[in-house]
DRENSEDO-894465 format. One line per 2 residues: number of its first residue (from 1); for each residue x, z, y of N, C-alpha, C. Coordinates in steps of 0.05 Angstrom, whole numbers, plus 5000, padded with zeros to 4 digits. Layout:
<gumis>
NUM = X,Z,Y,X,Z,Y,X,Z,Y; ...;
</gumis>
This chain:
<gumis>
1 = 8036,6664,6663,8064,6671,6672,8074,6700,6665; 8056,6716,6666,8061,6745,6662,8068,6748,6632;
3 = 8055,6733,6616,8058,6732,6587,8087,6721,6578; 8094,6704,6594,8121,6689,6591,8142,6708,6599;
5 = 8137,6725,6620,8159,6743,6630,8162,6767,6608; 8139,6776,6597,8144,6799,6576,8156,6785,6552;
7 = 8150,6761,6545,8163,6748,6522,8192,6745,6526; 8201,6737,6550,8229,6733,6558,8244,6759,6557;
9 = 8230,6781,6568,8239,6807,6568,8245,6817,6541; 8225,6813,6524,8228,6822,6496,8252,6808,6481;
11 = 8253,6783,6486,8273,6767,6473,8302,6776,6481; 8305,6783,6510,8329,6789,6519,8337,6818,6510;
13 = 8316,6835,6507,8322,6859,6499,8333,6861,6467; 8319,6843,6452,8330,6841,6425,8357,6830,6422;
15 = 8362,6810,6441,8390,6799,6441,8410,6823,6446; 8403,6839,6467,8420,6861,6478,8425,6882,6454;
17 = 8402,6887,6439,8407,6907,6420,8425,6896,6395; 8420,6870,6388,8439,6856,6370,8467,6859,6380;
19 = 8472,6855,6405,8500,6855,6417,8510,6885,6416; 8492,6905,6422,8498,6933,6422,8507,6942,6392;
21 = 8490,6933,6372,8499,6942,6345,8521,6928,6335; 8525,6903,6341,8551,6888,6334,8574,6904,6347;
23 = 8572,6911,6371,8592,6925,6385,8601,6951,6371; 8581,6968,6368,8588,6995,6358,8596,6996,6330;
25 = 8581,6980,6313,8588,6979,6281,8614,6964,6278; 8615,6938,6286,8638,6923,6280,8662,6928,6301;
27 = 8658,6923,6326,8679,6922,6345,8689,6950,6348; 8674,6971,6350,8682,6997,6357,8692,7013,6333;
29 = 8674,7017,6312,8678,7033,6291,8697,7021,6271; 8692,6996,6264,8705,6983,6242,8733,6972,6253;
31 = 8731,6952,6275,8756,6940,6282,8775,6960,6297; 8764,6976,6313,8782,6992,6331,8793,7017,6316;
33 = 8773,7032,6304,8781,7059,6294,8781,7058,6261; 8776,7036,6250,8776,7035,6220,8761,7058,6207;
35 = 8737,7061,6220,8720,7086,6209,8702,7073,6187; 8699,7048,6186,8682,7038,6164,8694,7007,6157;
37 = 8694,7003,6134,8702,6978,6123,8678,6959,6114; 8673,6938,6127,8653,6923,6124,8657,6897,6104;
39 = 8641,6889,6093,8641,6865,6074,8648,6840,6093; 8666,6823,6085,8677,6799,6101,8651,6786,6111;
41 = 8629,6782,6096,8606,6765,6108,8593,6779,6129; 8587,6807,6126,8576,6824,6149,8595,6821,6170;
43 = 8620,6827,6166,8639,6826,6191,8638,6799,6204; 8636,6778,6191,8634,6752,6204,8610,6749,6222;
45 = 8586,6758,6210,8564,6759,6226,8562,6773,6253; 8575,6796,6249,8579,6813,6272,8596,6798,6293;
47 = 8618,6787,6285,8636,6772,6300,8624,6747,6314; 8605,6733,6299,8592,6711,6307,8572,6720,6333;
49 = 8558,6743,6325,8538,6749,6345,8551,6758,6371; 8574,6772,6368,8591,6780,6393,8599,6756,6407;
51 = 8608,6736,6395,8616,6711,6408,8595,6699,6421; 8572,6695,6408,8551,6683,6422,8538,6699,6447;
53 = 8541,6725,6446,8525,6741,6465,8546,6751,6487; 8570,6752,6480,8590,6764,6504,8614,6746,6505;
55 = 8624,6735,6485,8649,6716,6490,8673,6736,6490; 8670,6761,6483,8692,6778,6479,8712,6768,6461;
57 = 8739,6770,6466,8759,6766,6447,8766,6794,6436; 8765,6796,6408,8765,6822,6395,8790,6837,6398;
59 = 8816,6824,6397,8838,6838,6402,8841,6852,6428; 8829,6840,6449,8832,6850,6475,8814,6873,6477;
61 = 8790,6872,6468,8773,6897,6469,8784,6921,6454; 8794,6916,6429,8806,6934,6412,8831,6947,6427;
63 = 8846,6932,6441,8869,6944,6453,8863,6962,6477; 8844,6950,6493,8834,6966,6516,8824,6995,6507;
65 = 8806,6993,6486,8793,7017,6479,8814,7037,6466; 8832,7028,6451,8852,7045,6438,8872,7056,6458;
67 = 8875,7041,6483,8890,7052,6506,8875,7075,6517; 8849,7072,6522,8829,7093,6533,8832,7117,6517;
69 = 8832,7115,6488,8835,7140,6474,8862,7153,6475; 8884,7138,6481,8910,7145,6481,8914,7162,6508;
71 = 8898,7154,6531,8901,7168,6557,8874,7177,6569; 8856,7188,6548,8828,7194,6559,8830,7209,6584;
73 = 8819,7199,6607,8817,7213,6631,8843,7223,6641; 8865,7212,6633,8893,7219,6646,8902,7193,6656;
75 = 8926,7196,6669,8938,7173,6680,8943,7153,6659; 8937,7128,6661,8939,7106,6642,8913,7099,6629;
77 = 8890,7114,6633,8864,7109,6622,8855,7086,6639; 8846,7062,6626,8839,7037,6639,8811,7042,6657;
79 = 8798,7063,6648,8769,7063,6665,8760,7091,6662; 8775,7111,6674,8766,7141,6675,8753,7141,6701;
81 = 8728,7154,6700,8715,7160,6726,8728,7178,6744; 8745,7198,6731,8760,7217,6745,8783,7207,6761;
83 = 8794,7183,6748,8815,7173,6762,8810,7149,6784; 8787,7132,6773,8780,7109,6788,8757,7114,6809;
85 = 8742,7138,6802,8719,7144,6817,8694,7137,6800; 8674,7154,6800,8650,7149,6783,8636,7123,6789;
87 = 8632,7116,6813,8616,7093,6819,8631,7067,6813; 8660,7070,6817,8675,7048,6810,8673,7040,6782;
89 = 8671,7057,6762,8669,7055,6733,8641,7051,6727; 8620,7064,6738,8594,7061,6730,8583,7033,6740;
91 = 8593,7022,6763,8583,6998,6772,8603,6976,6767; 8627,6981,6765,8648,6961,6761,8667,6964,6736;
93 = 8655,6975,6716,8669,6979,6691,8681,6952,6680; 8665,6930,6683,8675,6905,6674,8702,6895,6688;
95 = 8703,6902,6713,8727,6892,6728,8753,6908,6718; 8751,6933,6713,8771,6948,6701,8779,6937,6676;
97 = 8759,6934,6658,8765,6924,6632,8779,6897,6632; 8770,6877,6652,8782,6851,6649,8811,6855,6659;
99 = 8816,6870,6678,8846,6875,6690,8863,6882,6667; 8854,6901,6650,8872,6913,6626,8874,6892,6605;
101 = 8849,6880,6599,8850,6860,6578,8870,6833,6581; 8874,6831,6608,8890,6806,6615,8921,6814,6614;
103 = 8927,6840,6609,8952,6849,6607,8964,6845,6578; 8978,6825,6573,8987,6815,6545,9004,6840,6533;
105 = 9018,6855,6547,9034,6877,6537,9016,6897,6525; 8993,6903,6538,8974,6923,6527,8963,6914,6503;
107 = 8955,6887,6502,8941,6878,6477,8961,6878,6454; 8986,6871,6458,9007,6872,6439,9013,6895,6429;
109 = 9014,6917,6447,9021,6945,6438,8998,6958,6423; 8974,6954,6434,8952,6970,6422,8937,6956,6400;
111 = 8941,6930,6398,8926,6915,6375,8947,6898,6360; 8971,6909,6355,8992,6895,6341,8984,6894,6313;
113 = 8967,6909,6301,8960,6907,6274,8939,6887,6268; 8928,6874,6291,8906,6852,6288,8919,6826,6296;
115 = 8916,6807,6276,8926,6780,6280,8903,6761,6281; 8903,6740,6297,8884,6721,6299,8883,6705,6269;
117 = 8858,6700,6260,8854,6686,6235,8843,6655,6245; 8838,6640,6224,8830,6614,6231,8805,6613,6246;
119 = 8786,6633,6243,8761,6633,6256,8766,6640,6285; 8784,6658,6290,8792,6665,6318,8802,6639,6333;
121 = 8822,6628,6319,8838,6605,6332,8816,6581,6334; 8800,6575,6317,8781,6555,6318,8755,6556,6333;
123 = 8746,6583,6336,8720,6590,6345,8721,6613,6365; 8725,6633,6353,8719,6660,6368,8736,6665,6394;
125 = 8760,6655,6394,8778,6659,6419,8771,6640,6441; 8752,6621,6437,8742,6603,6459,8719,6621,6472;
127 = 8728,6637,6491,8708,6659,6502,8684,6649,6515; 8684,6625,6526,8661,6616,6543,8644,6598,6526;
129 = 8652,6586,6505,8635,6566,6488,8615,6583,6475; 8618,6607,6465,8598,6623,6453,8575,6628,6469;
131 = 8579,6644,6492,8557,6649,6511,8543,6623,6521; 8557,6602,6525,8543,6578,6534,8523,6567,6513;
133 = 8535,6570,6486,8514,6561,6466,8490,6581,6466; 8497,6608,6470,8476,6627,6471,8453,6622,6490;
135 = 8464,6616,6515,8445,6611,6536,8430,6584,6531; 8443,6565,6522,8428,6542,6512,8408,6545,6492;
137 = 8412,6565,6471,8393,6569,6453,8370,6584,6465; 8373,6603,6483,8349,6618,6497,8334,6598,6512;
139 = 8351,6579,6526,8335,6556,6542,8318,6542,6522; 8327,6535,6499,8311,6519,6481,8289,6532,6470;
141 = 8292,6558,6468,8271,6577,6457,8249,6583,6478; 8259,6589,6502,8239,6600,6524,8235,6580,6546;
143 = 8249,6558,6546,8248,6541,6572,8271,6548,6590; 8279,6530,6607,8303,6533,6622,8300,6558,6638;
145 = 8278,6560,6654,8276,6582,6671,8275,6610,6659; 8258,6614,6641,8258,6637,6626,8282,6644,6610;
147 = 8291,6621,6598,8315,6625,6581,8344,6635,6599; 8344,6625,6624,8363,6636,6642,8358,6663,6650;
149 = 8334,6671,6655,8326,6698,6662,8334,6716,6641; 8326,6709,6613,8332,6726,6592,8361,6729,6590;
151 = 8378,6706,6592,8407,6711,6591,8418,6730,6613; 8405,6726,6635,8418,6744,6659,8411,6770,6656;
153 = 8385,6778,6646,8379,6805,6642,8396,6818,6619; 8400,6801,6596,8417,6812,6576,8445,6818,6588;
155 = 8456,6798,6603,8484,6806,6613,8484,6830,6632; 8465,6832,6649,8463,6855,6666,8463,6882,6651;
157 = 8446,6882,6632,8440,6905,6615,8464,6915,6600; 8475,6896,6586,8499,6900,6569,8526,6910,6585;
159 = 8528,6891,6604,8554,6895,6622,8552,6920,6641; 8531,6917,6659,8530,6933,6683,8514,6962,6678;
161 = 8498,6964,6655,8483,6988,6649,8494,7002,6625; 8490,6988,6602,8499,7001,6578,8528,7009,6574;
163 = 8545,6989,6576,8574,6993,6572,8587,7011,6594; 8576,7005,6618,8586,7021,6639,8578,7053,6636;
165 = 8553,7056,6627,8544,7084,6625,8560,7101,6603; 8573,7086,6582,8588,7100,6563,8615,7106,6575;
167 = 8628,7089,6590,8652,7097,6603,8652,7109,6627; 8631,7111,6642,8625,7124,6668,8609,7151,6663;
169 = 8583,7146,6658,8566,7170,6657,8573,7191,6636; 8581,7180,6610,8590,7195,6588,8617,7204,6588;
171 = 8629,7203,6613,8653,7219,6619,8651,7237,6641; 8625,7240,6651,8620,7254,6679,8597,7273,6676;
173 = 8577,7265,6663,8552,7284,6662,8544,7285,6629; 8533,7308,6623,8525,7312,6595,8538,7338,6581;
175 = 8532,7340,6558,8542,7366,6545,8562,7361,6524; 8577,7380,6515,8600,7377,6497,8597,7395,6471;
177 = 8605,7384,6451,8610,7399,6423,8638,7404,6419; 8654,7388,6429,8683,7391,6425,8697,7391,6447;
179 = 8725,7399,6447,8742,7404,6471,8755,7375,6477; 8738,7359,6493,8751,7335,6504,8737,7331,6529;
181 = 8745,7310,6544,8732,7302,6571,8706,7285,6569; 8703,7274,6546,8677,7258,6543,8655,7277,6539;
183 = 8628,7264,6543,8605,7280,6541,8583,7265,6524; 8564,7283,6514,8542,7269,6500,8516,7267,6517;
185 = 8504,7244,6516,8477,7239,6529,8460,7226,6507; 8440,7240,6496,8424,7229,6476,8409,7205,6484;
187 = 8400,7206,6508,8382,7183,6520,8399,7157,6518; 8425,7161,6528,8441,7137,6529,8449,7128,6500;
189 = 8452,7150,6482,8458,7140,6454,8432,7125,6442; 8408,7129,6449,8386,7114,6438,8389,7084,6445;
191 = 8398,7081,6470,8400,7053,6480,8424,7037,6472; 8444,7053,6461,8473,7040,6457,8480,7045,6428;
193 = 8462,7045,6409,8469,7049,6382,8486,7074,6375; 8481,7093,6390,8496,7119,6384,8519,7126,6401;
195 = 8526,7104,6416,8553,7107,6433,8549,7131,6453; 8526,7136,6462,8522,7158,6481,8529,7187,6473;
197 = 8537,7189,6447,8547,7214,6433,8578,7211,6436; 8588,7209,6459,8614,7201,6464,8633,7226,6461;
199 = 8624,7249,6467,8642,7275,6464,8648,7277,6434; 8628,7271,6416,8631,7275,6386,8650,7252,6380;
201 = 8649,7229,6388,8665,7208,6381,8694,7213,6391; 8698,7226,6414,8725,7229,6422,8738,7255,6406;
203 = 8718,7270,6397,8728,7291,6379,8740,7282,6354; 8725,7265,6341,8731,7252,6315,8727,7223,6317;
205 = 8748,7210,6327,8747,7181,6330,8746,7166,6305; 8753,7176,6280,8750,7160,6256,8724,7169,6242;
207 = 8706,7182,6254,8682,7187,6240,8664,7164,6243; 8653,7151,6221,8635,7129,6226,8608,7138,6236;
209 = 8602,7166,6235,8576,7176,6247,8582,7190,6270; 8567,7185,6292,8572,7198,6319,8556,7222,6320;
211 = 8536,7226,6309,8520,7250,6311,8532,7273,6297; 8526,7296,6308,8539,7322,6294,8517,7341,6290;
213 = 8502,7349,6311,8480,7371,6309,8456,7357,6300; 8440,7374,6289,8414,7365,6277,8396,7352,6298;
215 = 8397,7357,6325,8382,7347,6346,8393,7320,6356; 8416,7312,6345,8428,7288,6354,8420,7264,6335;
217 = 8419,7240,6344,8413,7217,6331,8430,7196,6335; 8442,7183,6315,8458,7160,6319,8447,7137,6305;
219 = 8433,7119,6319,8418,7096,6308,8436,7079,6288; 8458,7071,6298,8477,7057,6280,8487,7066,6254;
221 = 8485,7094,6253,8492,7106,6228,8472,7100,6205; 8445,7094,6211,8425,7088,6196,8431,7059,6183;
223 = 8442,7042,6199,8451,7012,6192,8473,7014,6172; 8493,7032,6180,8517,7034,6162,8510,7045,6133;
225 = 8492,7065,6136,8484,7075,6106,8465,7056,6092; 8450,7041,6107,8437,7017,6090,8456,6997,6080;
227 = 8477,6990,6097,8498,6970,6085,8512,6985,6063; 8520,7010,6066,8534,7024,6044,8516,7023,6019;
229 = 8490,7030,6020,8475,7031,5996,8476,7005,5983; 8479,6981,5993,8478,6957,5978,8505,6946,5974;
231 = 8525,6964,5979,8553,6955,5974,8566,6935,5995; 8557,6935,6021,8568,6920,6039,8584,6935,6061;
233 = 8588,6959,6057,8602,6978,6074,8615,7000,6059; 8638,7011,6070,8649,7034,6059,8659,7050,6081;
235 = 8644,7073,6090,8651,7090,6112,8671,7109,6108; 8685,7119,6127,8708,7138,6124,8692,7167,6128;
237 = 8706,7188,6126,8696,7214,6130,8678,7220,6156; 8657,7231,6154,8640,7236,6177,8650,7265,6189;
239 = 8640,7271,6212,8647,7296,6225,8646,7321,6208; 8620,7320,6192,8615,7345,6174,8636,7344,6152;
241 = 8642,7321,6143,8663,7321,6121,8690,7329,6131; 8696,7322,6153,8720,7331,6165,8721,7361,6167;
243 = 8699,7372,6178,8699,7403,6183,8698,7415,6156; 8687,7404,6135,8685,7417,6109,8714,7416,6097;
245 = 8729,7395,6105,8758,7396,6093,8776,7386,6116; 8778,7408,6132,8796,7404,6155,8824,7398,6151;
247 = 8834,7380,6169,8863,7371,6169,8873,7374,6198; 8899,7380,6199,8908,7387,6228,8906,7363,6243;
249 = 8908,7339,6236,8907,7313,6250,8878,7305,6258; 8858,7317,6243,8831,7308,6247,8812,7327,6257;
251 = 8820,7349,6262,8803,7370,6267,8806,7386,6293; 8798,7373,6318,8802,7386,6342,8781,7410,6347;
253 = 8787,7430,6363,8772,7454,6361,8744,7448,6373; 8725,7463,6362,8697,7461,6373,8696,7477,6401;
255 = 8679,7466,6420,8679,7476,6447,8672,7508,6444; 8686,7520,6462,8678,7553,6464,8695,7569,6443;
257 = 8712,7556,6425,8729,7567,6404,8756,7570,6413; 8772,7588,6405,8800,7589,6407,8815,7571,6387;
259 = 8828,7550,6394,8843,7536,6375,8863,7552,6359; 8866,7545,6333,8886,7559,6316,8913,7546,6322;
261 = 8935,7563,6317,8962,7553,6323,8977,7555,6296;
</gumis>
């Protein structure tokens, strides 16, 4: 039984990391911020993985996150710990997300550049079908009991720990390289494909690489580089490239410096 427990825990952790990397590379960096262009086949695989493991509707997630950037920790932010309370976001981020995602005006305004394609209409927008198939697959692999445990543990980790920590903890505790209200926490970045380097991301949202200092590590950037090397991805400028060729719209001041006017 102990062996079955560890196998289920391992499978659940693998599923969670597949979801994490699909979220940060496709959903966040590619779909939301256009910081990397993915080959259509790679994009489809990420979309399929997200459908099976989360049931998220892409346009809704993109719209909510873009609104978050438009009003970061100001009135209008869907999930600011400064406005909603730290524990409200850290423990209940999913409820803040769902309320905003159900607002059709928000989705239309912030994701108007995204239109449903045939895959969305026929498959990916059926939000409960994917997770149901995913749970069924885990039950077929591990048995009903351990399959349900693996699915529940994955859901708990992704929804209530990892995603919540990015929107809660990484806007509340940590260090800053750039002048914005988000923070960096490298330990969170290790578990979230680099998302814990949140201050860097808010400083340069279109950078496909979230790490900046030599002591920082963005796991998803390794995947993007590998995809780029074989012609399956084309990244936009990184933070270092932005700073080497600064532009007024792309270069917020570094923390501790006086911004130029």
